[in-house]
N, C-alpha and C positions, 0 to 999 in steps of 0.2 A: 601814520595810521592810528586808529583808535582801538585801544585794547580794553576789553571788559575783564577785570581781575576779580575772580570769584574766590572768596575766602570763607572760612568758618571759624570765627573767633570764639564761639561758645562750645566748640567740640571738646569733649573731655579728654581727648588724646592730643589736642593741640597745645603748643607752648608759646611763650613769648618770642622765641627765636623765629617762628613763622612770620610774625608781624615785622620783626626787624629785617628779615630777608625781603619781605614784600616792600618795605619802605626803601631799602637800598636799591631794589630793582627799579622802582618808580623814579627815584632820584638819578639813577645812572643812565636810564634810557631817555634822555632829554628830547630826542627827536620824535617821540611818540606821545599821544594823549592817552591818559588812563581814566577809567571809570571803575570805582571799587563797589562791588556788590558783596556785602558781608552778612552772614548769618551769625547771630549771637544769642546770648542768654536773655537779653533785654532789648527794648526798641532801639537803643543807641549803641549796643555792644558791637564791637568790631570795627567801627568806623572812626572812632576818635583817634586823634594823633596822626591823621593822614597828612602827607606832604601837601604844601600849599599849591603845587602845580597839578594836583589831581583835579580833573574836570568836574567830577561829581562823586559823591559817596551816598549809597543807598543801603539801608540796613533793614533787617527783619528779625524778629525773635524766633528762636527755635523752641522756646518753652513758654508756657502760659497760653492765654487766649490770643489768637491771631487777630490783630486790629482790622476792622472792616475797611479802613482807608488803604491798607496794603494789599487788599484782594483785587484780583482781576475783575473788572466790571463786566457783567454778562453782556453778550452781544445781542443783536436784534433777533437772533434765532431762539433766544431764551424766552419763549412765549409761555411754555408750560414748565413750571419748576417742580411739580410734585411727582406724579406717577411716571412721567417720561424720564425725568432725571434718575429716579430710583431704578428704572429698568436698565438704563444705560450704565448706571453704577454697578448693578449686579453683573452685567456682562463683562465690564472692564476689570472690576475687582476680582471676579472669578478667574479671569485669565491671569491676572497678576499673582494671585495666591497659588494657582495651579502651577505657575512657572517656577516658583521657588519651593513650595511645599512638596511637590512630587519630584524630589531630587533623588529618589531611590533608584531610578532607572540608571543602568550602567552603560547601555549602548550609546555610541556616539550619535546615531540618528535620533534616538529618543531625547538625548540631551539637547540637541539642536532644536528639536520641536518645542521643548519646554522653554528654551531661551527665546524663541519666537513668540510664544504665548506671553511670557513675562514682558517683552518689549511692547507687544500689542496692548496689553493691559496698562502699562505705564503711560504710553502716549495717549491711550484712550481716556485715562483719568485726567491727563492734562487738558485734552479737548473739552471734557466735561466741566472742568474748573473754568475754562475760558467762556463756555456758553452759559453756564448756570451759576457759577460762583458759590456753590454750596458744598464743595468737596470736603472741607474740614468737618462739617457736621455729619456728612455721610460716612466718613471714615471712623467717626466715634459712635455711630449708630448701632442699634441691635442687628440691623441687616448685615453690617460688616462682620460682626461676631459670628453670625450664623453662616455666612459665606466662608469664613476662615475655618469654622468647625467642619463644614462639609469637605473642604479641601484636606483637612487633617484625617478625616475618616475615609477618604477615597482610596482605592487600590493604588499601590505604588508610592504612597506618601512616606515621609520619613518615619522611621520606627519610633523615634522619641516623640513624634507629634501625636501618636495614637493615644498617649496617656495625658494629653493636654486637657485641663479642666477649664471651667468657666473663668476662674480668676486668671489662669494662664492666657486664655484667649483675649481677655480684656487688656492684660499687660502688653500683649503683642500688638493689638490694634492701636493702643495708645502710642507705642513707639513708632508704628508705621505712619500714623498721622503726623508725628513730629518730623520724621525723616522726609516724608513726601510733602511737607509744607511748601517748599519752593514751587510746586506745581500750581499753587493758588495765588502766587504773588503777582503784582502788577509791574514786574520788571521788564516785560517783553515788548511793550510799546506797540508800534505799528504805525500805519499811516495817520492814525488819529492823534498821535502824540505830537509833541513839539521838540525841536532840537535847536540849540543855540546857533549852530553853524548853518542850518538849512532853513530856519524860520518855521512859521506855522505850516502844518501839513507834512513836514519832513518826518522821517522815522525817528523814534525816540527809544530810550532804554537799550536793551540788548539787540533790538532790531537795527540799531544804527552803528554798532561796533563792527570792526573788520575781523576781530579775532577774540575768542573767549579763552582766557587762561585760568584754569582751575588749579588752585594751590593745594588741593586735597581731593580725595575721592568721596564717595558717599553723597550726603546732602549738598555739599558745596559744588559738586559737579553736575547736579540736576539742572540748574539754569543753563549750563552750557549744552547739555543734551537737548533741551527744548529749543535753544537758539539754533542749533544745527538742524533740528527737525523742521522748524517753522521757517527759518530764513536762510538755511544753508551756510551758516557761519562756522568756520573751522574751529575745532576744539583742541586746545593744548592742555595736557594733564601733567602736572608736576606733583610727585609724591616723595616726600622724605621719610615717610612711614606709612606702611600699608594698613588701612583701617581694619581689614579682616584679621591681620596678624595681631593687632592690638586687641581686637575683640576676643580672639582665642586666648591671649595672655591674661585678660581680665576675667575669663570664665571661672577658674577655680575659686577665686575670692568673691565672686559676684553673689549677691543675695537672691538673684533670680533662680527660678526652678529650672530643672534640666530641659523640659519641653520648651520653655521660653527661650533659653539660650540656644537650643538647636534651631528653632524657627527663625530667630533673629540672625543667626549665623548664616542660615540658608538664604535669607533675604539679602544680607550684605554681600554674599558670594554672587548671587544673581545680578545685583546692581553693579558690582565691580566688573563682571564680565560684559555687561551691556556698555559700561563706560569705556572699557578698554577696546571694545569693538567699534565704537563710534569716534574715538579720539583720533585725530589726524596724526598726532605724535605724542608719545609718552616719555617723560623725562624723569626717571628715578634718580634719587640722590646718591645711591650707592649700588654696587653689584648685589649686595645682600637684598636690598629692596627689589632690584630687578628680577632676581630669582623668585621672590614671592609673587611678583606680578605675573611672571610666566606661569607659575603654578595656578593662578587665578584666571588664566585664559588670555593674557596679553600676547600679542604677536611680536616676535623678536624683531621683525623687519621695521616695526614702528616704535622701537625703544631706543633711547639714547641717554646714556648716563651723564648727568651734569652734577658735579659735586657742589654742595652748598658752599657759599663764600663766607669768609669771616674777615672783619676789619683788623688788619695787622698793625695799625698805627699805634695802638697802645703797647705793643710789644717790641718797639724799636730798640730799647735799651736792654741788651742781652747780657746777663751776668757772665763772668768768666768761669766756666764750668771746670776748667783745669785747675784753677786756683782754689776751688771750693773743696776743702778737706773735711767738711762736716759730714756726719752720717745721719741725715734727717730724711725720713720718708714723708711725703705729703699725699694725702687723699683729699679731694675736694668734690663737691656735688651736693645733690639733694638726698638726704638719708632716708632710704626706704629698704624694704626687704630685697628688692632686685639688686641693690648695690652690694649685698652680702658683706657688710662690715664685720660680721661675726667671724667669717673665714679670714678676713684681714687681721683681726686681733689675734687669732690663734697663730697665724703665720708670723706676726711680729713677735709673739712669745718665743718662737724659735730663733728669730733674728736677734732678739735681745740677749738670749742665752749665749749666742756665738759672739756677739758684739755688744758688750755692756754699755758702750757709749752711744748706741743708736737710739734715736727718738722717732716718734710718729706723731704727726700733726693732722688731726681730722678737722677739716674746715668745711662747714656747711650746716644747714638747718634741716629740720624734719620736713618730709614731704607733705603734700596736701591731703593725701589719702587717709582713710580711716585706719587707725592703729600705727601711723608713722611716728607719732610722738612717743608712743609706748615702745616702739622698736628702738628709737634712739636712746630712750632711757635704759632699755635692756643692754644696749651696747656700752653705755657709760658704766653700768653696774658690772658688766663682764670685764671691762678694762680695770676697774678697781679691784676685782677679784684676782685677775691674772697678774697685775702689777701693783701690789700693795705699796703704799708710801713707806719707804724705809730711809731713815735719817742716817747720815754718816756717823754721828755721835749723839750724845744725850743733849747737846745744846743747840743743834741745828734742826731746821724744819725738814720734814720729809718731802720728797719730790717724786713725781710720777712720769715715766718716759712717754706716756700717751696723753695728749692734750686735745680737748674738744673746743673748737673756736668757731667764730662766724666771720665771714668777710665783711669789711666795712668798719671794723673796730679800730682802736688806736694802733694795734700791732700790725694789722693787715688791712689798711684802708682801701686799697685798690686790688683788682683781680690779678694784675701783674705781680703785685707784692706776694701773693700766695705762692706762686711758682718760684719766685726768687728766694723764698724762705726755706726751700728744701733742696736736697741733692737729687732725688729721684721721685717722680710722680708714680703713684700706684693706682691702678684701676682694677677693682676686685669684683666687678658686676657679674651676675649670672644671666642678665638680659639687657641688651643695649640696642640702640639704633645707630645714630651717628654721634658719639659722645663728644660734646663740646669741650670738656676739660682736657681731653686728649689732644685736640687740635691746639688749644691755647698753650699747653705745655710744649708742644712742638714749636710753635711760634716763639716761645720763650727760650728755646735752645736747651731744654731739659731732657735727659734720658727718661724712658718710661718702662714700666713693667705692667703688663695688661693681661687680662684673661681673654681667651679666644671666643668672643661672643659678638654678634651683630657685625658691624662693618669695621671692627678693630684692626684685623689683618690688612684690610684694604687701605685704611688710613696710615697705619704704621709703615707697611711696605719694606720691612727689613731694617728700620731705624730704631727699633726697640725690642725688648724681650717679651714674648707672648707665652703664656702658660695655660693649661686647661682650667676651666672654672671649677669651683668647689674643691680645690686641691691646695690646702694651706702649706703642705710640704714643698710643692713645686713653686708656689708663690714666694716662700721664704728663701729658697735656694737662689731664685732669680734676683731677689733684692740683695742678698749677700754678695752675689757675683758683681753687682754694680757698686755697692757701697765700698768694696775692698779694692776697686780699680778706678781711681779718678780719671786716668787717661782714657779708658774706654767710655766712661760717662761723657767726657768732653767730645769724643769722636761721634758717639751716637747722637748727642744733643745737636751738634753742628749739622749732621746729616738730616736730622728730623726738621730742623728749621729750614734748610734748603728745600726739602720736599714740600713742606707746608707753603712756602712762598711760591712754589711752582704750581701747586694744584688747588689750594684751598683759599685763595684770596677772593675778595669781592670783585676785583677787576676781571678775573677769569670767568666768574659766574655771570656777570653782566654781559661780557663779550659773547659768551655762548648763547644767551637768550636773544641778544641783538641779531645774531645770524639766524637763529631758529625762527624768529618772527618774520624776517624777510623771506626765508625759505617757504614757510607755510603760505604766506600771502601770494607769493609768486606762482604757486601751484593751485590757487583757488580760482574757480571760474566766477566771473561777474554775474551776480544775480542767480547763482546756482542754488537750487532748493529742491524740495520734493517734486515740484512740477517741472523742473528744468529737464530738458531732453538732451541727449548726446553726451559725449565725454567732456570733462572739464577742459577749458582752454585757458592756459596761463595768460595773465594780464588781459583778459577779455574785457574787463571794465576799465576804461581809461581814467587817468588821474583827474582829468577835468570834469568827470561826471560827479565828483564830490563837491564841486564849486557851485553855489547858487546860480541859477540861470542855465540856459542851453547854449552849448558851444557848437558853431557850425563847423563843418569839415573843411571847406575851402578857405584857405588863408587864415584859419583860426579866428574868424570873425565871431564875436559874441552876440548872441541874440538874447532877448529879454523874456523868453517864455519860461514858464515854471520848470523846475528841475525834474528830470525824468529818471536819472540814475541808470539809463540803459546805454549800451555801447552804440557808437555811430554805425552807419550802414557798412562802412568799409571793414569794420571789425566783426560783422556777422558772417557766419559760414556761407560760402557761395552755393548757389543752387546747383543741382546735378547738371553737368554738361555746360555750365557757364563759366567763363573765365573769372578769376577772382578780381574784384574791383579794389581800388585803393585811392588815396588822396592824390592830387595832382603832383607829379614829380616823384612819387613814391614807388618803389619796386614792390611787386606782389609778394 
């Protein structure tokens, strides 16, 4: 089958792990064809480095001006671009804004009505982009600002939206134009496009794929929503981090005003609910993410947790934890305020007073955010203050039990060397999703001490010690407990490695999606779309309908007529009162 993989390489919440997971999935499912549709920060962002076996890679920028070559070409109905387009835009954008701005209603019936208006406005804007091709300009126009202002002043609107000023409205419309940019792209094809398998006249783009797999919510899932709307293509949504949660976490440190944050949060919430409602299946990476999806409106019956996979080949050489008598704590990751290195340093001060031979190795660089370098410099200064260099005598140099290093240097050239350099891995974060360092430590057979945040308890599963966040005393006590007991460290490390090999490998992740792809396709009706009537019929479209040419029913004789893509007569539902027909020798 042909899979349309929808990604967002330029998302500020995305990481390089998303791309690595995407590439492992493409390389592992060799029986399927993949087409990658990537949204990024530039014209080529998100598509580079794709595996050679990918059928096609199409990219579009989420920032800057949208190139005219990437826009949907207006159809024949686009006779009048001016007044008629503005009238349609006012109707659709009014429904969209009313659907997420008027979120103050608390009754379930009113909430359902607002969701319907949001969906009607969203798909109406997509139809406008298809017919007129001027949606980006309309979303940045004065008309859009006035429509948004009217929605903010309407009864029942968000309380924070009442104080929105002109600058706030301009910031919101600019962000809406960026997020809704996939509505204007030429990715959806149709009968006018070309496809390598079917030749001229065959569907192209997302019109030709059998399944859309969105690797994130938000803008990345919008092409999948349109493919489902226009062509009946099933949508699979995989989320290893909920965008709405990341939006809330970034709120306190955001330079945006309170009305802008409230309006954008309401929009993200409405878009998430529509995505969850239209997705055939939702695969969160953790139970923690699953609970957030349920909070945003996802149906439990269409959720299935699939843990992200990690390549364990680099961690085959496991050090002997029982023979390790050193007392070294290791922290690794990207240093920012969420990692709470300050609490770790205060906890290690307690550990060092109880065990003078203990050392702490902080391995990592500053994060990309504003102020991350200053935060790391503050941690270095705090370590120098808590642990002044004291020499044993007047002739020797002083030494500090805390060291700040970076992976890739002469002492720690590889990631596996980082975990082999310590006895216990420490995770002191106050906010986490699915921490990669914790899984790598488990693959390395190391005991761990972690704070109870994100999916930590789900990953550990009883193979490590977990303490409350922002509690240096509890963190120090757990570290001392393992540093003083090498046997327990060895037992926990062995159990952690066994758990990681069972649940968090690339093989289990690829096998899970192989089954999910086949399951979704088997329950999809051939040619099902908005105009299709009746209940879906599994396998209604035969396999030979994808082959160029028309295949006759009797004896499988091939005819040379153009491909139609429709099911043969014996696969059509029988008329009322008529006996079901079938090919010769086949049972009804």
